[in-house]
ZALUMLO-987284 format. One record per residue: residue number from 1; x, z, y of N, C-alpha, C in turn. Coordinates in Angstrom, 2 decimals, always signed. Layout:
N
(NUM, (X, Z, Y), (X, Z, Y), (X, Z, Y))
...
***
This chain:
231
(1, (-7.20, +2.10, +20.61), (-8.37, +2.14, +19.75), (-8.38, +3.42, +18.93))
(2, (-9.50, +4.15, +18.98), (-9.67, +5.35, +18.16), (-10.41, +4.93, +16.89))
(3, (-9.65, +4.78, +15.80), (-10.18, +4.22, +14.56), (-10.39, +5.31, +13.52))
(4, (-11.56, +5.27, +12.89), (-11.90, +6.25, +11.85), (-12.43, +5.52, +10.63))
(5, (-12.52, +6.27, +9.54), (-12.90, +5.71, +8.25), (-14.32, +6.15, +7.90))
(6, (-15.09, +5.24, +7.31), (-16.44, +5.58, +6.92), (-17.10, +4.48, +6.10))
(7, (-18.40, +4.58, +5.93), (-19.17, +3.60, +5.18), (-19.92, +2.70, +6.15))
(8, (-19.91, +1.41, +5.86), (-20.65, +0.44, +6.67), (-21.50, -0.40, +5.73))
(9, (-22.81, -0.28, +5.88), (-23.74, -1.05, +5.05), (-24.82, -1.62, +5.95))
(10, (-24.82, -2.96, +6.07), (-25.73, -3.65, +7.00), (-25.47, -3.10, +8.40))
(11, (-26.47, -2.47, +9.02), (-26.29, -1.94, +10.37), (-26.15, -0.43, +10.39))
(12, (-25.97, +0.16, +9.20), (-25.85, +1.61, +9.09), (-24.38, +2.01, +8.91))
(13, (-23.93, +2.96, +9.72), (-22.53, +3.40, +9.67), (-22.50, +4.92, +9.52))
(14, (-21.80, +5.40, +8.50), (-21.65, +6.84, +8.28), (-20.16, +7.18, +8.29))
(15, (-19.76, +8.03, +9.21), (-18.37, +8.44, +9.31), (-18.06, +9.42, +8.18))
(16, (-16.91, +9.25, +7.53), (-16.46, +10.13, +6.46), (-16.50, +11.60, +6.90))
(17, (-16.90, +12.51, +5.97), (-17.05, +13.93, +6.31), (-15.77, +14.53, +6.89))
(18, (-14.63, +14.25, +6.26), (-13.36, +14.80, +6.76), (-13.04, +14.24, +8.14))
(19, (-13.40, +12.98, +8.35), (-13.17, +12.37, +9.65), (-14.05, +13.03, +10.71))
(20, (-15.28, +13.37, +10.35), (-16.17, +14.05, +11.28), (-15.58, +15.38, +11.72))
(21, (-15.06, +16.15, +10.76), (-14.45, +17.44, +11.09), (-13.25, +17.25, +12.02))
(22, (-12.48, +16.21, +11.76), (-11.30, +15.93, +12.58), (-11.72, +15.58, +14.01))
(23, (-12.78, +14.80, +14.14), (-13.28, +14.41, +15.46), (-13.75, +15.62, +16.25))
(24, (-14.53, +16.48, +15.58), (-15.16, +17.61, +16.27), (-14.21, +18.79, +16.46))
(25, (-13.50, +19.19, +15.41), (-12.72, +20.42, +15.45), (-11.28, +20.24, +15.92))
(26, (-10.69, +19.09, +15.60), (-9.28, +18.88, +15.95), (-9.13, +18.08, +17.24))
(27, (-9.72, +16.89, +17.27), (-9.60, +16.04, +18.44), (-10.49, +16.50, +19.59))
(28, (-11.56, +17.24, +19.24), (-12.52, +17.74, +20.24), (-13.01, +16.62, +21.15))
(29, (-13.37, +15.51, +20.51), (-13.87, +14.37, +21.27), (-15.25, +14.69, +21.85))
(30, (-15.61, +13.96, +22.89), (-16.84, +14.22, +23.61), (-17.91, +13.16, +23.29))
(31, (-19.15, +13.60, +23.37), (-20.28, +12.71, +23.17), (-20.18, +11.53, +24.14))
(32, (-20.35, +10.32, +23.61), (-20.33, +9.12, +24.45), (-18.99, +8.40, +24.48))
(33, (-17.94, +9.02, +23.92), (-16.64, +8.33, +23.89), (-16.71, +7.10, +22.99))
(34, (-15.92, +6.10, +23.32), (-15.88, +4.88, +22.52), (-15.08, +5.13, +21.24))
(35, (-15.64, +4.76, +20.10), (-14.92, +4.88, +18.83), (-15.14, +3.64, +17.98))
(36, (-14.32, +3.51, +16.96), (-14.41, +2.40, +16.02), (-14.33, +2.97, +14.61))
(37, (-15.09, +2.40, +13.70), (-15.12, +2.85, +12.31), (-14.92, +1.65, +11.39))
(38, (-14.02, +1.78, +10.43), (-13.82, +0.74, +9.43), (-14.12, +1.29, +8.04))
(39, (-14.57, +0.41, +7.15), (-14.79, +0.83, +5.76), (-13.59, +0.52, +4.88))
(40, (-12.54, -0.04, +5.48), (-11.35, -0.37, +4.71), (-11.50, -1.61, +3.86))
(41, (-12.66, -2.25, +3.95), (-12.91, -3.47, +3.18), (-13.10, -4.68, +4.08))
(42, (-12.63, -4.59, +5.31), (-12.70, -5.72, +6.22), (-13.82, -5.67, +7.22))
(43, (-14.55, -4.55, +7.29), (-15.63, -4.40, +8.27), (-15.21, -3.41, +9.36))
(44, (-15.66, -3.68, +10.58), (-15.32, -2.83, +11.72), (-16.56, -2.64, +12.59))
(45, (-16.94, -1.38, +12.80), (-18.06, -1.04, +13.67), (-17.53, -0.42, +14.95))
(46, (-18.09, -0.83, +16.08), (-17.71, -0.29, +17.38), (-18.93, +0.32, +18.05))
(47, (-18.73, +1.34, +18.87), (-19.85, +1.96, +19.54), (-19.47, +3.24, +20.25))
(48, (-20.49, +4.07, +20.51), (-20.29, +5.32, +21.22), (-20.44, +6.51, +20.26))
(49, (-19.62, +7.50, +20.45), (-19.66, +8.70, +19.62), (-20.91, +9.52, +19.92))
(50, (-21.56, +9.99, +18.85), (-22.72, +10.86, +18.98), (-22.40, +12.19, +18.31))
(51, (-22.35, +13.27, +19.08), (-22.06, +14.60, +18.55), (-23.36, +15.40, +18.43))
(52, (-23.62, +15.90, +17.23), (-24.78, +16.76, +17.00), (-24.31, +18.00, +16.25))
(53, (-24.04, +19.05, +16.99), (-23.49, +20.26, +16.39), (-22.10, +20.01, +15.84))
(54, (-21.97, +20.20, +14.53), (-20.67, +19.97, +13.88), (-20.59, +18.58, +13.26))
(55, (-21.59, +17.75, +13.51), (-21.64, +16.41, +12.94), (-21.25, +15.37, +13.99))
(56, (-20.63, +14.29, +13.51), (-20.25, +13.20, +14.39), (-20.81, +11.89, +13.83))
(57, (-21.44, +11.12, +14.68), (-21.97, +9.83, +14.28), (-21.59, +8.78, +15.30))
(58, (-22.12, +7.59, +15.14), (-21.80, +6.49, +16.04), (-23.06, +5.73, +16.39))
(59, (-23.23, +5.47, +17.67), (-24.28, +4.58, +18.16), (-23.67, +3.18, +18.20))
(60, (-24.02, +2.36, +17.23), (-23.33, +1.09, +17.00), (-23.73, +0.04, +18.04))
(61, (-22.71, -0.60, +18.59), (-22.96, -1.72, +19.51), (-22.57, -3.05, +18.89))
(62, (-21.65, -3.01, +17.91), (-21.19, -4.26, +17.29), (-20.59, -3.97, +15.92))
(63, (-20.85, -4.86, +14.97), (-20.21, -4.78, +13.65), (-19.61, -6.14, +13.33))
(64, (-18.33, -6.13, +13.00), (-17.65, -7.35, +12.56), (-17.36, -7.23, +11.07))
(65, (-17.62, -8.29, +10.33), (-17.41, -8.29, +8.89), (-16.35, -9.32, +8.49))
(66, (-15.80, -9.11, +7.30), (-14.84, -10.07, +6.71), (-13.63, -10.32, +7.61))
(67, (-13.14, -9.25, +8.24), (-11.91, -9.40, +9.01), (-10.76, -9.70, +8.06))
(68, (-9.85, -10.58, +8.43), (-8.81, -11.03, +7.50), (-7.78, -9.96, +7.16))
(69, (-7.19, -10.08, +5.97), (-6.09, -9.22, +5.57), (-4.78, -9.89, +5.92))
(70, (-3.76, -9.64, +5.13), (-2.44, -10.18, +5.42), (-2.06, -11.27, +4.43))
(71, (-1.28, -12.21, +4.90), (-0.79, -13.30, +4.06), (+0.69, -13.51, +4.35))
(72, (+1.56, -13.52, +3.34), (+1.24, -13.41, +1.91), (+0.86, -11.98, +1.49))
(73, (+0.08, -11.91, +0.40), (-0.30, -10.62, -0.15), (+0.84, -10.09, -1.00))
(74, (+1.22, -8.85, -0.75), (+2.33, -8.23, -1.49), (+1.84, -7.07, -2.34))
(75, (+2.20, -7.09, -3.60), (+1.91, -6.02, -4.54), (+3.25, -5.46, -5.01))
(76, (+3.50, -4.18, -4.74), (+4.72, -3.54, -5.21), (+4.37, -2.55, -6.30))
(77, (+5.02, -2.71, -7.45), (+4.90, -1.76, -8.56), (+6.19, -0.95, -8.56))
(78, (+6.08, +0.34, -8.33), (+7.27, +1.16, -8.10), (+7.24, +2.41, -8.97))
(79, (+8.39, +2.77, -9.49), (+8.49, +3.99, -10.31), (+8.57, +5.20, -9.38))
(80, (+7.87, +6.27, -9.68), (+7.88, +7.45, -8.80), (+9.24, +8.14, -8.82))
(81, (+9.64, +8.66, -7.67), (+10.90, +9.40, -7.57), (+10.69, +10.85, -7.96))
(82, (+11.79, +11.51, -8.32), (+11.70, +12.93, -8.70), (+11.18, +13.76, -7.53))
(83, (+11.69, +13.47, -6.34), (+11.21, +14.12, -5.11), (+10.03, +13.29, -4.60))
(84, (+8.82, +13.82, -4.73), (+7.63, +13.05, -4.41), (+7.55, +12.67, -2.94))
(85, (+8.23, +13.43, -2.06), (+8.21, +13.11, -0.64), (+8.75, +11.72, -0.37))
(86, (+9.70, +11.29, -1.19), (+10.32, +9.99, -0.97), (+9.37, +8.85, -1.31))
(87, (+8.58, +9.00, -2.35), (+7.62, +7.94, -2.69), (+6.49, +7.93, -1.68))
(88, (+6.14, +9.11, -1.14), (+5.11, +9.17, -0.11), (+5.59, +8.48, +1.17))
(89, (+6.87, +8.63, +1.46), (+7.46, +7.93, +2.61), (+7.33, +6.42, +2.42))
(90, (+7.65, +5.95, +1.22), (+7.52, +4.52, +0.94), (+6.09, +4.04, +1.15))
(91, (+5.13, +4.78, +0.63), (+3.72, +4.38, +0.75), (+3.33, +4.25, +2.23))
(92, (+3.68, +5.26, +3.02), (+3.32, +5.23, +4.44), (+3.88, +3.99, +5.14))
(93, (+5.17, +3.73, +4.94), (+5.81, +2.62, +5.65), (+5.36, +1.27, +5.11))
(94, (+5.17, +1.16, +3.82), (+4.72, -0.11, +3.24), (+3.31, -0.46, +3.70))
(95, (+2.46, +0.56, +3.80), (+1.09, +0.33, +4.29), (+1.12, -0.13, +5.74))
(96, (+1.95, +0.49, +6.56), (+2.06, +0.10, +7.96), (+2.50, -1.36, +8.08))
(97, (+3.28, -1.85, +7.12), (+3.78, -3.22, +7.18), (+2.92, -4.21, +6.40))
(98, (+1.70, -3.78, +6.02), (+0.73, -4.75, +5.52), (+0.70, -4.98, +4.03))
(99, (+1.27, -4.09, +3.23), (+1.23, -4.27, +1.78), (-0.23, -4.31, +1.31))
(100, (-0.52, -5.14, +0.31), (-1.89, -5.31, -0.18), (-2.23, -4.40, -1.35))
(101, (-1.21, -4.06, -2.15), (-1.48, -3.30, -3.37), (-0.23, -2.54, -3.80))
(102, (-0.44, -1.33, -4.31), (+0.66, -0.51, -4.82), (+0.29, +0.00, -6.21))
(103, (+1.21, -0.15, -7.15), (+1.04, +0.41, -8.49), (+2.20, +1.36, -8.76))
(104, (+1.90, +2.47, -9.41), (+2.93, +3.42, -9.83), (+3.21, +3.16, -11.31))
(105, (+4.45, +2.79, -11.63), (+4.78, +2.43, -13.01), (+5.70, +3.48, -13.64))
(106, (+5.48, +3.73, -14.91), (+6.29, +4.67, -15.67), (+7.27, +3.88, -16.54))
(107, (+8.57, +4.13, -16.36), (+9.61, +3.40, -17.07), (+10.42, +4.35, -17.95))
(108, (+11.42, +3.80, -18.64), (+12.25, +4.62, -19.54), (+12.93, +5.78, -18.80))
(109, (+13.41, +5.52, -17.59), (+14.17, +6.53, -16.86), (+13.36, +7.27, -15.80))
(110, (+12.05, +7.07, -15.81), (+11.21, +7.78, -14.85), (+11.22, +9.28, -15.16))
(111, (+11.63, +10.09, -14.18), (+11.69, +11.54, -14.40), (+10.36, +12.22, -14.11))
(112, (+9.65, +11.71, -13.12), (+8.34, +12.30, -12.77), (+7.25, +11.52, -13.48))
(113, (+6.60, +12.14, -14.43), (+5.56, +11.47, -15.21), (+4.18, +11.59, -14.58))
(114, (+3.96, +12.66, -13.80), (+2.65, +12.90, -13.20), (+2.73, +12.76, -11.68))
(115, (+1.73, +12.14, -11.11), (+1.70, +11.96, -9.67), (+0.25, +12.08, -9.20))
(116, (+0.06, +12.70, -8.06), (-1.28, +12.89, -7.50), (-1.72, +11.61, -6.79))
(117, (-2.40, +10.74, -7.51), (-2.80, +9.45, -6.95), (-3.80, +9.63, -5.82))
(118, (-4.68, +10.61, -5.93), (-5.66, +10.84, -4.86), (-4.97, +11.16, -3.54))
(119, (-3.89, +11.95, -3.61), (-3.14, +12.26, -2.40), (-2.49, +11.01, -1.83))
(120, (-1.95, +10.17, -2.70), (-1.34, +8.92, -2.27), (-2.38, +8.03, -1.59))
(121, (-3.58, +7.99, -2.16), (-4.65, +7.17, -1.57), (-5.03, +7.67, -0.18))
(122, (-5.08, +8.99, -0.01), (-5.40, +9.55, +1.30), (-4.31, +9.19, +2.32))
(123, (-3.07, +9.21, +1.88), (-1.97, +8.84, +2.77), (-2.06, +7.36, +3.15))
(124, (-2.49, +6.54, +2.21), (-2.65, +5.11, +2.49), (-3.75, +4.88, +3.52))
(125, (-4.83, +5.66, +3.42), (-5.92, +5.56, +4.40), (-5.41, +5.98, +5.77))
(126, (-4.68, +7.09, +5.83), (-4.16, +7.58, +7.11), (-3.21, +6.57, +7.75))
(127, (-2.33, +5.98, +6.94), (-1.39, +4.98, +7.45), (-2.11, +3.72, +7.89))
(128, (-3.18, +3.37, +7.18), (-3.97, +2.18, +7.54), (-4.62, +2.37, +8.90))
(129, (-5.19, +3.55, +9.12), (-5.82, +3.82, +10.42), (-4.77, +3.83, +11.53))
(130, (-3.63, +4.45, +11.25), (-2.58, +4.54, +12.26), (-2.12, +3.16, +12.70))
(131, (-2.04, +2.22, +11.75), (-1.57, +0.88, +12.06), (-2.70, -0.10, +12.34))
(132, (-3.93, +0.42, +12.48), (-5.11, -0.38, +12.82), (-5.38, -1.48, +11.80))
(133, (-5.38, -1.09, +10.54), (-5.75, -2.00, +9.46), (-7.23, -1.82, +9.14))
(134, (-7.92, -2.94, +8.93), (-9.34, -2.89, +8.59), (-9.57, -3.26, +7.12))
(135, (-8.51, -3.69, +6.46), (-8.55, -3.97, +5.03), (-7.46, -3.13, +4.39))
(136, (-7.86, -2.04, +3.75), (-6.90, -1.09, +3.22), (-6.29, -1.61, +1.92))
(137, (-5.04, -1.18, +1.60), (-4.42, -1.60, +0.35), (-5.05, -0.90, -0.85))
(138, (-4.95, -1.54, -2.00), (-5.40, -0.96, -3.26), (-4.28, -0.08, -3.80))
(139, (-4.61, +1.15, -4.19), (-3.63, +2.05, -4.81), (-4.10, +2.29, -6.25))
(140, (-3.35, +1.75, -7.19), (-3.75, +1.82, -8.60), (-3.30, +3.11, -9.27))
(141, (-3.94, +3.45, -10.37), (-3.53, +4.59, -11.18), (-2.16, +4.30, -11.82))
(142, (-1.46, +5.37, -12.20), (-0.17, +5.21, -12.89), (-0.36, +4.46, -14.20))
(143, (+0.64, +3.65, -14.54), (+0.55, +2.85, -15.75), (+1.95, +2.65, -16.33))
(144, (+2.04, +2.59, -17.64), (+3.33, +2.32, -18.28), (+3.70, +0.85, -18.06))
(145, (+5.01, +0.60, -17.97), (+5.50, -0.74, -17.66), (+4.91, -1.83, -18.57))
(146, (+4.91, -1.66, -19.90), (+4.35, -2.73, -20.76), (+2.88, -3.01, -20.47))
(147, (+2.12, -1.96, -20.16), (+0.70, -2.16, -19.85), (+0.53, -2.85, -18.51))
(148, (+1.41, -2.55, -17.57), (+1.32, -3.20, -16.27), (+1.52, -4.71, -16.38))
(149, (+2.43, -5.12, -17.25), (+2.73, -6.54, -17.38), (+1.54, -7.34, -17.87))
(150, (+0.59, -6.67, -18.50), (-0.61, -7.37, -18.99), (-1.55, -7.74, -17.85))
(151, (-1.31, -7.18, -16.66), (-2.26, -7.35, -15.55), (-1.79, -8.35, -14.49))
(152, (-0.56, -8.88, -14.63), (+0.00, -9.68, -13.54), (+0.27, -11.12, -13.96))
(153, (+0.47, -11.97, -12.96), (+0.85, -13.37, -13.16), (+2.37, -13.46, -13.04))
(154, (+3.05, -13.75, -14.13), (+4.51, -13.75, -14.14), (+5.12, -14.77, -13.18))
(155, (+4.38, -15.84, -12.87), (+4.90, -16.87, -11.97), (+5.11, -16.32, -10.56))
(156, (+4.37, -15.28, -10.21), (+4.46, -14.71, -8.87), (+5.11, -13.33, -8.88))
(157, (+5.80, -12.99, -9.97), (+6.34, -11.64, -10.13), (+7.86, -11.64, -10.22))
(158, (+8.47, -10.67, -9.54), (+9.93, -10.55, -9.50), (+10.32, -9.09, -9.71))
(159, (+11.51, -8.89, -10.25), (+12.01, -7.53, -10.45), (+13.34, -7.39, -9.71))
(160, (+13.46, -6.32, -8.94), (+14.71, -6.03, -8.25), (+15.48, -4.99, -9.07))
(161, (+16.71, -5.30, -9.42), (+17.53, -4.33, -10.16), (+18.99, -4.45, -9.73))
(162, (+19.82, -3.50, -10.18), (+21.21, -3.41, -9.72), (+22.23, -3.77, -10.80))
(163, (+21.79, -4.36, -11.89), (+22.72, -4.72, -12.96), (+23.49, -5.99, -12.57))
(164, (+24.70, -5.80, -12.06), (+25.48, -6.93, -11.56), (+25.90, -7.89, -12.66))
(165, (+25.94, -7.41, -13.91), (+26.35, -8.27, -15.02), (+25.22, -9.19, -15.49))
(166, (+24.01, -8.99, -14.94), (+22.87, -9.81, -15.32), (+22.52, -10.77, -14.19))
(167, (+22.02, -11.93, -14.56), (+21.72, -12.97, -13.57), (+20.59, -12.52, -12.63))
(168, (+20.82, -12.73, -11.32), (+19.80, -12.42, -10.32), (+19.81, -13.49, -9.24))
(169, (+18.65, -13.80, -8.71), (+18.56, -14.75, -7.61), (+18.57, -13.99, -6.28))
(170, (+18.87, -14.70, -5.20), (+18.85, -14.07, -3.88), (+17.43, -14.05, -3.35))
(171, (+17.13, -13.02, -2.57), (+15.79, -12.84, -2.02), (+15.37, -14.05, -1.19))
(172, (+16.32, -14.62, -0.46), (+15.99, -15.73, +0.43), (+15.60, -16.99, -0.33))
(173, (+15.89, -17.03, -1.64), (+15.56, -18.22, -2.43), (+14.18, -18.15, -3.08))
(174, (+13.46, -17.07, -2.86), (+12.09, -16.98, -3.37), (+11.21, -17.92, -2.57))
(175, (+10.50, -18.83, -3.19), (+9.65, -19.77, -2.44), (+8.46, -19.09, -1.80))
(176, (+7.92, -19.69, -0.76), (+6.73, -19.17, -0.12), (+5.54, -19.25, -1.09))
(177, (+4.76, -18.20, -1.16), (+3.57, -18.17, -2.00), (+2.56, -17.23, -1.38))
(178, (+1.29, -17.40, -1.73), (+0.23, -16.60, -1.12), (+0.18, -15.19, -1.68))
(179, (+0.60, -15.01, -2.93), (+0.61, -13.69, -3.56), (+1.94, -13.48, -4.26))
(180, (+2.47, -12.27, -4.13), (+3.75, -11.97, -4.77), (+3.76, -10.51, -5.23))
(181, (+4.34, -10.30, -6.41), (+4.45, -8.95, -6.97), (+5.93, -8.61, -7.17))
(182, (+6.32, -7.40, -6.76), (+7.69, -6.93, -6.94), (+7.70, -5.66, -7.77))
(183, (+8.61, -5.58, -8.72), (+8.82, -4.38, -9.51), (+10.08, -3.67, -9.01))
(184, (+9.93, -2.39, -8.68), (+11.05, -1.57, -8.21), (+11.23, -0.42, -9.19))
(185, (+12.44, -0.27, -9.71), (+12.71, +0.71, -10.76), (+12.94, +2.12, -10.24))
(186, (+13.16, +3.05, -11.15), (+13.34, +4.47, -10.81), (+14.77, +4.77, -10.40))
(187, (+15.04, +6.03, -10.07), (+16.41, +6.48, -9.89), (+17.13, +6.26, -11.21))
(188, (+18.22, +5.52, -11.19), (+18.89, +5.14, -12.42), (+18.54, +3.72, -12.84))
(189, (+17.59, +3.11, -12.13), (+17.24, +1.70, -12.33), (+16.52, +1.45, -13.66))
(190, (+16.06, +0.22, -13.82), (+15.52, -0.20, -15.11), (+16.67, -0.24, -16.12))
(191, (+16.36, +0.00, -17.38), (+17.38, -0.14, -18.42), (+17.60, -1.62, -18.71))
(192, (+18.74, -1.95, -19.32), (+18.98, -3.34, -19.69), (+17.95, -3.83, -20.70))
(193, (+17.47, -2.93, -21.53), (+16.42, -3.26, -22.49), (+15.15, -3.68, -21.75))
(194, (+14.81, -2.94, -20.70), (+13.63, -3.28, -19.91), (+13.82, -4.60, -19.17))
(195, (+15.01, -4.83, -18.63), (+15.28, -6.08, -17.95), (+15.11, -7.26, -18.91))
(196, (+15.61, -7.10, -20.12), (+15.45, -8.15, -21.13), (+13.98, -8.35, -21.47))
(197, (+13.25, -7.25, -21.56), (+11.81, -7.30, -21.85), (+11.07, -8.06, -20.75))
(198, (+11.44, -7.78, -19.49), (+10.82, -8.48, -18.36), (+11.16, -9.97, -18.38))
(199, (+12.41, -10.28, -18.74), (+12.83, -11.68, -18.82), (+12.04, -12.43, -19.89))
(200, (+11.74, -11.74, -20.99), (+10.93, -12.35, -22.04), (+9.54, -12.72, -21.52))
(201, (+9.07, -11.96, -20.53), (+7.77, -12.23, -19.92), (+7.90, -13.17, -18.72))
(202, (+9.06, -13.80, -18.61), (+9.33, -14.81, -17.57), (+9.26, -14.25, -16.15))
(203, (+9.65, -12.97, -16.02), (+9.73, -12.35, -14.71), (+11.16, -12.48, -14.20))
(204, (+11.33, -13.06, -13.04), (+12.64, -13.39, -12.50), (+13.28, -12.20, -11.79))
(205, (+14.57, -12.06, -11.96), (+15.31, -10.94, -11.36), (+15.85, -11.33, -9.98))
(206, (+15.84, -10.34, -9.07), (+16.25, -10.58, -7.69), (+17.24, -9.51, -7.26))
(207, (+18.21, -9.93, -6.45), (+19.14, -8.98, -5.83), (+18.66, -8.68, -4.41))
(208, (+18.73, -7.41, -4.02), (+18.36, -7.02, -2.65), (+19.60, -6.85, -1.77))
(209, (+20.73, -7.38, -2.22), (+21.95, -7.30, -1.42), (+23.05, -6.55, -2.13))
(210, (+24.16, -6.37, -1.43), (+25.35, -5.77, -2.04), (+25.26, -4.24, -2.13))
(211, (+24.46, -3.63, -1.28), (+24.35, -2.17, -1.29), (+23.39, -1.72, -2.39))
(212, (+23.67, -0.57, -2.97), (+22.75, +0.02, -3.95), (+21.74, +0.88, -3.19))
(213, (+20.48, +0.49, -3.26), (+19.42, +1.14, -2.49), (+18.68, +2.18, -3.33))
(214, (+18.25, +3.26, -2.69), (+17.37, +4.21, -3.34), (+16.04, +3.51, -3.67))
(215, (+15.30, +4.10, -4.60), (+14.02, +3.51, -5.01), (+13.11, +3.26, -3.82))
(216, (+12.88, +4.29, -2.99), (+11.95, +4.14, -1.87), (+12.50, +3.20, -0.81))
(217, (+13.83, +3.16, -0.65), (+14.44, +2.24, +0.31), (+14.24, +0.80, -0.13))
(218, (+14.41, +0.55, -1.42), (+14.19, -0.79, -1.95), (+12.75, -1.23, -1.72))
(219, (+11.80, -0.31, -1.94), (+10.40, -0.64, -1.71), (+10.11, -0.96, -0.26))
(220, (+10.65, -0.16, +0.67), (+10.46, -0.41, +2.09), (+11.14, -1.72, +2.50))
(221, (+12.30, -1.99, +1.93), (+13.03, -3.23, +2.23), (+12.19, -4.45, +1.86))
(222, (+11.60, -4.43, +0.67), (+10.77, -5.56, +0.24), (+9.53, -5.69, +1.11))
(223, (+8.93, -4.56, +1.48), (+7.75, -4.59, +2.36), (+8.12, -5.18, +3.72))
(224, (+9.30, -4.82, +4.24), (+9.74, -5.34, +5.53), (+10.04, -6.85, +5.43))
(225, (+10.64, -7.25, +4.32), (+10.93, -8.68, +4.10), (+9.62, -9.47, +4.09))
(226, (+8.60, -8.96, +3.43), (+7.31, -9.64, +3.38), (+6.64, -9.63, +4.75))
(227, (+6.76, -8.51, +5.46), (+6.19, -8.41, +6.81), (+6.82, -9.45, +7.73))
(228, (+8.12, -9.64, +7.60), (+8.82, -10.65, +8.40), (+8.26, -12.04, +8.11))
(229, (+7.94, -12.30, +6.84), (+7.41, -13.61, +6.46), (+5.99, -13.83, +6.98))
(230, (+5.29, -12.74, +7.35), (+3.94, -12.88, +7.92), (+4.01, -13.37, +9.36))
(231, (+5.10, -13.05, +10.06), (+5.17, -13.30, +11.50), (+5.42, -14.77, +11.79))
***
């Protein structure tokens, strides 16, 4: 399936401008080829490619709406790494494995305070197309940890940390639920003060095993664990 991103409204489909350039200049696709366009909100249009000069359109043969997302829905709130390539790696792999939402959180030990969210969103779109997703994940703006806690349901929220002296439950003991949120700390982990703060908000702590994982590895691990639960 050759999947592209665009707008779908009723029976009208407009391929994204950057996607049009990619079709014409990079892929050099031919008029009449079969293509598919999604709006990332659960709609999928199928039809034939129409090339007019440097523009690319679609002659629609079918539109499907309200295509399902993934269950359970996973929201990972993760602190950005100093090397931005590592957090971008996490985003790509987590999107491929069906994550529903990603938040970038700023914690006490977060070294990188600024992150290009627009670039992250573009990477999420690219990964969604690559993995044939028709319902793209939500990528939220950066937020400080205390502010993030105001937006979530603590009953469905867990924090992964490496403080062995603090009580943690095993990942396998988390009950099945339709929505789940995971907090992943920065290089250097959450501080004990932050862990206590999260506990006050009734957020349960989880161990991801005996090995100490990098931030992005922990995020990918949780995404893979959730992906396994979808199968």
